[in-house]
N, C-alpha and C positions, 0 to 999 in steps of 0.2 A: 565219601561225604565231605571230608575236610577239603578235598580239592574243589568240590562244587561250591562250598561256602567261600573259599579263597578266590575262586574265579568270579563269583558274583561281586564280592567286595572290591576286587581290582577293577572290574567293569564299571561299577558305580563310581569309584574314585576317579578313574580316567575320564569317564563321562562328565562328572561334575567339574573336573579341572578344565576340560575343553570348553564347557559352556560358561564357566566363571570368568574366563579371560577373553571371551568373544565380545567385541564391541557391539553396541546396539545399533543396528542399521535402521535408517529411516525413522528416527524418533520424531514424533509430532509434538511441537511446542505450541500449545494453545495461547492465543493472545488474550490478556485480560482487558476486554474492551472498555470497561468502566474506568480503568486507570490509564488508558492510552489516549493519545490526542493527535488529531489531524488538523493542521492549519493551512490556509491558502492565502495567496497574495496575487492580485491581478493589477496590471499596470495600464494606465492611459496617458495620453499626452500631457494632461494637466495634473497628474498625480497617481495615486494608487488606492486600492481598498484591500482590506484583509479580513479574515474571519476564521471560523472553525466549521468542521463537518464531522459527524459521528461515524465511527467505525462500527459496523453491525456485527461482524465476525471476522476471524482471521487465525491463521496458524502458519508456522514455519516448519519445514521438514529439515531434519539434521541427520547427517551420517557421521557420527562421532562429533567432531568440532566443525565439520564442514556443512555449510548451507547448501541444500540440494533442491529446495522447492518451497512452495507456499502459496497461499491464496487469501485474499482479503476482499470483503464485501463492504462497500461504503454506502451509508444511508443518505442518498442525495436529498431527501425531503428535510434533512436536518441542517442544511446549509444556513449559516448565519453570518452577519457582518459584525465585526468588533471594533472598527475604527470610528464608527459614528455612534452618537448617543441615541437613546430611544426617541422615537418620534417619526414623523412622516418620511424623512430622508432614509433612515435605516430600514423601515418597513417597506418602503417603495423599492429600494435596492434588493432586499431579500426576496420580495415577490417577483421582481424582474429576473433575478438569477434562477428562480424556480420555474419561470415561464418557458414557453417554447422558443423564445428569442435566445435563451441560453441553454439550460440543462433539461427542460421539459420533464420535470419530475413526476407529473401526473402519469405519463406514459412510461417513464424510465426512472422508477423510484430508487434504483440501486445502480452503482457502478462496481466494476470488479477488476482486480489486479491478480494475475496468475503468474507466479515466478516459474520460468522455464529452465534457467541455468544461472550459474554464478561462477565467478573466478575470484580467488583470494588475491588481494594485492598487498596486504600486510596482515599482521597477526589477527586483527579484529575487523577488517573491512573487506567488502566484496564489491565487484562490479557485477550488477545483476541485470539479466535480460528477462523480459516478461511480456505478457500481453495485457494491455489496458483496454477495458470496455467501458465506453461512455455513450449514452443514448443509443445503445444497441450496436455501436460500431467498435470493432476491435482493431487495435493497431499495436505494433511492437514498440516497446520503450526500453531504455537503458538508464540505470540510475545507480547511485552508491548507497550501500547499506552497511552500517557499522553496528557490531554487537559487543556489549560489555555485560557479563554476568546475566542478569534477568531483564536486560533492557536492549532495545534495538532502535536505531534512528536511521531514517531514509530521507533523502532529499531528491526531488524530481522536478524537472521543468517539463510542462505539458503544453503542446501546441493545440489549442482548442479548435482551430480551424480544421484539423484532421478528423474531428468528431462532429462535424456539422454544427458547430457553435460559431455562427457567423456575425452576430449582431455587433455593429461598430467596427468590424474588421477591415483594415486597409487592404487586406488580401482580396477582398470581394467587392468593396465599395470605394468609389472615387470621391474626391472632394469632401471628405469627412472633417478635414482640418483638425481643430483641437478637440473634436468629439471622437477621434480615433481611440479605440481600445486595442492594445497590443494583443497579438495572438497567444504569446507565451504567458502562462501563469505558473507560479511556484507552489509546490506541495511540500510540506515538512511533516513527517510522520514520526511520532515518538511512541514506541510500543513498550508495554509492560508484559513480560512473559511469565 
């Protein structure tokens, strides 16, 4: 009887020790969407416009301290302009961005980013490769993501022409002159985890 009790005690002790020191694989860190922020900036020959867009959901997958994956859904219906004051110009631009000329939000109300892989290049930063889907078109993207405690920041340059967003693009139309809108736009994402 003593041997049986001792054997059970040792099995429990070693079993607990093994699980207590095992790191958590594939921990899912949910993004606090109400505390997170996505800003955009688009450029044209005569200047630029910027604004915000809401994150609908998101998470990062971690293996210990290493980023291994993640997924983000963006609410394209929420796109707003912040560099113009309220009035006709602001409302006209926001309506145009939501139209089929740009992001066609009636048929494509969300965009999605799926992180496929990452490589650490310093203690807190990663070069991330993923798939970005806009207007139902998925293309590979590469960007930098930095993490500090319960925050993460990513910056990304997106070529809109790859997602069939052609309005005012010099890549598709000739003789636009100062009406040309550049293909690349910037996204800056500040995540609360």
